[in-house]
C-alpha positions as CSV (number, residue, x, y, z in Angstrom):
1,M,0.0,0.0,0.0
2,K,1.0,3.6,-0.5
3,N,1.0,4.3,3.2
4,E,3.0,1.6,4.9
5,N,1.8,2.7,8.3
6,L,-1.7,1.5,7.5
7,S,-2.2,-2.0,8.6
8,K,-4.3,-4.4,6.4
9,K,-6.5,-5.1,9.4
10,K,-7.5,-1.5,9.9
11,V,-8.1,-1.0,6.2
12,A,-10.3,-4.1,6.1
13,V,-12.4,-2.9,9.1
14,I,-12.9,0.5,7.5
15,F,-13.9,-1.1,4.1
16,V,-16.4,-3.4,5.8
17,I,-18.0,-0.7,7.9
18,V,-18.3,1.7,5.0
19,T,-19.6,-1.0,2.6
20,L,-22.3,-2.2,5.1
21,L,-23.5,1.2,6.1
22,L,-23.7,2.6,2.6
23,T,-25.3,-0.6,1.2
24,W,-27.9,-0.6,3.9
25,L,-28.5,3.1,3.5
26,F,-29.3,2.7,-0.2
27,Q,-31.2,-0.6,-0.1
28,F,-33.3,0.2,3.0
29,T,-34.3,3.6,1.7
30,P,-37.2,2.3,-0.5
31,I,-38.4,0.2,2.5
32,V,-38.3,3.2,4.8
33,L,-40.0,5.5,2.3
34,Q,-42.6,2.8,1.6
35,M,-42.0,2.6,-2.1
36,N,-43.5,-0.2,-4.1
37,V,-40.9,-2.9,-4.0
38,E,-43.0,-5.9,-5.0
39,E,-41.1,-6.5,-8.2
40,T,-37.8,-4.8,-7.3
41,S,-34.7,-6.6,-8.5
42,V,-31.5,-6.0,-10.5
43,S,-33.4,-6.3,-13.8
44,S,-36.5,-4.4,-12.9
45,F,-37.2,-0.8,-14.0
46,D,-39.1,0.7,-11.0
47,F,-37.8,3.7,-9.1
48,A,-36.9,1.6,-6.0
49,S,-34.5,-0.5,-8.2
50,I,-32.2,2.5,-8.5
51,F,-31.5,2.4,-4.8
52,F,-31.5,-1.4,-4.9
53,V,-28.9,-1.7,-7.7
54,I,-26.6,1.1,-6.4
55,G,-26.5,-0.6,-3.0
56,G,-25.8,-4.0,-4.6
57,M,-22.9,-2.5,-6.5
58,L,-21.1,-0.9,-3.6
59,P,-18.8,-3.7,-2.6
60,S,-17.1,-3.6,-6.1
61,L,-17.3,0.2,-6.4
62,L,-15.8,0.8,-2.9
63,G,-13.2,-2.0,-3.5
64,G,-12.1,-0.1,-6.7
65,I,-11.9,3.2,-4.8
66,F,-9.9,1.7,-2.0
67,V,-7.5,0.1,-4.5
68,A,-7.1,3.4,-6.4
69,V,-6.4,5.4,-3.2
70,L,-4.3,2.9,-1.2
71,Y,-2.4,0.8,-3.7
72,K,0.8,1.6,-5.5
73,K,0.7,1.8,-9.3
74,E,2.1,-1.7,-9.8
75,N,-0.4,-3.2,-7.3
76,I,-3.3,-1.5,-9.1
77,K,-2.2,-3.2,-12.3
78,D,-1.9,-6.5,-10.5
79,F,-5.4,-6.0,-9.0
80,F,-7.1,-5.6,-12.4
81,K,-5.0,-8.3,-14.0
82,R,-6.2,-10.7,-11.3
83,C,-9.8,-9.7,-11.8
84,L,-10.0,-9.4,-15.6
85,V,-7.2,-11.5,-17.2
86,P,-7.7,-15.3,-17.2
87,D,-5.0,-17.9,-17.4
88,K,-4.9,-21.7,-17.5
89,R,-5.4,-22.0,-13.8
90,S,-8.5,-19.7,-14.0
91,I,-10.0,-21.9,-16.7
92,L,-9.4,-25.0,-14.6
93,A,-10.9,-23.3,-11.6
94,I,-14.0,-22.3,-13.6
95,F,-14.6,-25.9,-14.7
96,I,-14.1,-27.1,-11.1
97,S,-16.7,-24.5,-10.0
98,L,-19.2,-25.5,-12.6
99,L,-18.8,-29.1,-11.6
100,L,-19.4,-28.3,-7.9
101,I,-22.5,-26.3,-8.6
102,C,-24.0,-28.9,-10.9
103,I,-23.4,-31.6,-8.2
104,E,-25.0,-29.4,-5.6
105,C,-28.0,-28.8,-7.9
106,F,-28.3,-32.5,-8.7
107,V,-28.1,-33.6,-5.0
108,T,-30.6,-30.9,-3.9
109,Q,-33.1,-32.0,-6.6
110,T,-32.6,-35.7,-5.9
111,I,-33.3,-35.2,-2.2
112,S,-36.2,-32.8,-3.1
113,K,-37.8,-35.5,-5.3
114,M,-37.5,-38.0,-2.5
115,N,-39.5,-35.6,-0.3
116,G,-42.3,-34.9,-2.8
117,G,-40.7,-32.1,-4.7
118,E,-41.6,-31.4,-8.3
119,N,-39.4,-31.6,-11.4
120,L,-37.2,-28.7,-12.2
121,G,-38.6,-26.4,-14.9
122,F,-35.3,-25.7,-16.8
123,E,-36.9,-22.6,-18.4
124,G,-33.6,-20.9,-18.9
125,L,-32.1,-23.9,-20.7
126,K,-35.2,-24.2,-22.8
127,L,-34.9,-20.6,-23.9
128,I,-31.3,-21.1,-24.9
129,A,-32.2,-24.3,-26.8
130,G,-34.8,-22.3,-28.7
131,N,-32.5,-19.3,-29.3
132,P,-28.8,-19.8,-28.6
133,L,-28.3,-16.1,-28.4
134,M,-30.1,-16.1,-25.1
135,F,-27.0,-17.7,-23.7
136,F,-25.4,-14.2,-23.8
137,Y,-28.4,-12.7,-22.1
138,F,-28.1,-15.0,-19.2
139,L,-24.3,-14.6,-19.2
140,F,-24.7,-10.8,-19.0
141,W,-27.2,-10.7,-16.2
142,G,-25.5,-13.6,-14.4
143,L,-22.3,-11.7,-14.2
144,I,-23.9,-8.3,-13.4
145,S,-26.2,-9.5,-10.7
146,G,-23.6,-10.5,-8.0
147,P,-20.2,-11.3,-9.5
148,F,-19.2,-7.9,-11.0
149,S,-21.2,-5.9,-8.5
150,E,-19.6,-7.7,-5.5
151,E,-16.5,-9.6,-6.1
152,F,-14.1,-6.8,-7.0
153,G,-14.7,-5.8,-3.4
154,W,-15.2,-9.1,-1.4
155,R,-12.6,-11.3,-3.1
156,G,-10.6,-8.7,-5.1
157,F,-9.9,-6.3,-2.3
158,L,-11.0,-7.7,1.1
159,S,-9.5,-11.2,0.5
160,D,-6.2,-9.4,-0.3
161,M,-6.4,-7.6,3.1
162,V,-7.6,-10.6,5.2
163,I,-6.4,-13.9,3.7
164,N,-2.9,-15.2,3.6
165,K,-1.5,-18.8,3.5
166,K,-1.6,-19.1,7.3
167,N,-5.3,-18.1,7.9
168,V,-7.4,-19.2,4.9
169,V,-10.1,-20.8,7.0
170,K,-10.3,-18.0,9.6
171,G,-10.2,-15.3,6.9
172,S,-12.8,-17.1,4.8
173,I,-15.2,-17.4,7.8
174,I,-14.8,-13.7,8.6
175,I,-15.5,-12.7,5.0
176,G,-18.4,-15.2,4.7
177,L,-20.1,-13.8,7.9
178,I,-19.7,-10.2,6.6
179,W,-21.0,-11.2,3.2
180,G,-24.0,-13.0,4.7
181,I,-25.0,-10.0,6.9
182,W,-24.4,-7.6,4.0
183,H,-27.4,-9.3,2.3
184,L,-29.8,-8.2,5.1
185,P,-31.9,-5.8,2.9
186,L,-32.8,-8.6,0.5
187,F,-34.9,-10.2,3.1
188,F,-37.3,-7.2,2.7
189,Y,-37.7,-7.4,-1.1
190,P,-40.5,-9.8,-2.2
191,A,-38.8,-10.6,-5.5
192,Q,-35.8,-12.0,-3.8
193,I,-35.5,-15.6,-2.7
194,Q,-34.2,-14.4,0.7
195,Y,-37.6,-12.8,1.3
196,E,-39.3,-16.2,0.8
197,W,-36.9,-17.9,3.2
198,A,-37.3,-15.3,5.9
199,H,-41.1,-15.3,5.7
200,S,-41.5,-19.1,5.6
201,N,-39.0,-20.0,8.3
202,M,-36.4,-17.9,10.0
203,L,-34.2,-20.9,10.2
204,L,-33.9,-20.8,6.4
205,A,-32.7,-17.2,6.7
206,V,-30.1,-18.2,9.3
207,C,-29.2,-21.1,7.0
208,F,-28.5,-18.6,4.2
209,V,-26.0,-16.7,6.3
210,L,-24.3,-20.0,7.2
211,M,-24.3,-20.9,3.5
212,C,-22.5,-17.6,2.7
213,V,-19.8,-18.8,5.2
214,T,-19.3,-22.2,3.6
215,N,-19.5,-20.5,0.1
216,S,-16.7,-18.3,1.3
217,L,-14.6,-21.3,2.0
218,V,-15.2,-22.6,-1.5
219,Y,-14.5,-19.2,-3.0
220,S,-11.2,-18.9,-1.0
221,S,-10.1,-22.4,-2.2
222,I,-10.7,-21.2,-5.8
223,Y,-8.8,-18.0,-4.9
224,V,-5.9,-20.1,-3.8
225,I,-5.7,-22.6,-6.6
226,S,-5.9,-19.9,-9.2
227,H,-3.1,-18.0,-7.5
228,R,-5.3,-15.2,-6.2
229,K,-7.2,-14.7,-9.4
230,V,-10.7,-13.2,-9.0
231,F,-11.7,-14.0,-12.6
232,P,-12.9,-17.6,-11.9
233,I,-14.8,-16.4,-8.8
234,F,-17.0,-14.3,-11.0
235,F,-18.1,-17.4,-12.7
236,L,-18.5,-19.4,-9.5
237,H,-20.8,-16.7,-8.2
238,M,-22.6,-16.6,-11.5
239,F,-23.1,-20.4,-11.5
240,E,-24.7,-20.2,-8.1
241,N,-27.0,-17.4,-9.1
242,I,-28.3,-18.7,-12.4
243,V,-27.9,-22.5,-12.0
244,L,-28.3,-23.5,-8.4
245,T,-31.0,-21.0,-7.4
246,G,-31.6,-19.1,-10.7
247,A,-33.2,-18.9,-14.1
248,M,-31.5,-21.8,-15.7
249,I,-33.5,-24.4,-13.7
250,Y,-36.5,-22.2,-12.7
251,P,-39.2,-23.0,-11.7
252,F,-38.3,-25.2,-8.8
253,S,-40.4,-26.6,-6.0
254,D,-40.8,-25.2,-2.4
255,V,-39.1,-28.4,-1.2
256,Y,-36.1,-27.5,-3.4
257,K,-36.0,-24.0,-2.0
258,T,-36.0,-25.3,1.5
259,L,-33.2,-27.8,0.9
260,V,-30.8,-25.8,-1.3
261,N,-29.0,-24.0,1.5
262,P,-28.6,-27.0,3.9
263,V,-27.4,-29.2,1.0
264,S,-25.0,-26.5,-0.2
265,I,-23.5,-26.1,3.3
266,V,-22.7,-29.8,3.6
267,L,-21.3,-30.1,0.1
268,D,-19.3,-26.9,0.3
269,I,-17.6,-28.2,3.4
270,V,-17.0,-31.6,1.7
271,F,-15.6,-29.8,-1.3
272,F,-13.3,-27.6,0.9
273,V,-12.0,-30.6,2.8
274,I,-11.3,-32.6,-0.4
275,I,-9.7,-29.7,-2.4
276,T,-7.5,-28.5,0.4
277,R,-5.9,-32.0,0.5
278,T,-4.9,-32.0,-3.1
279,R,-1.4,-31.3,-4.4
280,L,-2.9,-28.5,-6.6
281,Y,-4.2,-26.6,-3.6
282,K,-1.1,-27.3,-1.4
283,D,1.4,-26.1,-4.0
284,S,-0.7,-23.0,-4.7
285,L,-1.0,-22.2,-1.0
286,E,2.7,-22.5,-0.5
287,A,3.3,-20.1,-3.4
288,M,1.1,-17.4,-1.8
289,N,2.7,-14.4,-0.1
């Protein structure tokens, strides 16, 4: 960093506090002002969505500002290279991520069917089959709604401040808890799946926060094996949004919605335990600063 007297811990704390406060300020404003938020989402065009979208983008926006202000010129270049320029390890990490999400989706639906859940609708895949250009539509919204708006901050900047080769688990849990709490406003927007969880069973809302923690373990493992690349994490986040709980498989049953977080928690932990015992992970971890 430009100012060597600033500790990474202090910078991380400031980043987290500012991000939480500003996000909640923007995303709770429509609720406090009693705007119509029934259909508010990233892709909606109501007035409340302006506040909703700006709030959702703040982790990446603030991450970029903190980088520009605090990093030296060579570190700024490294930041954007890690975020935007893929390499062979990034491509491998993307395929590993897709495989994990597909397994989680398959296991969740299998258990759902065993408990009376209906078949998945696969409406997104049907649209792509009918018009292959729709793939780019889903790719665009999949990357915008979460990955690009969050990961420049959470994994690009905050992971750089918090995670090193000696504290991957501890750092991941901290970031995961912050990430889960950061989603708090979504529990008040009816168009968000978090709203359904909170209003059907508060345990499902708690489960979502715990899932953010285990997700963070997975994200950090991808961060390590790709040599601190954020590029593959964009895709991991996208796969979760549009495959596991999103438009690609929609509609899904209420049983599926209930099971998706608990199943993800278990499989995330299993994945982390397995991947951290591989030579790929161990060698990559050793190479970290």
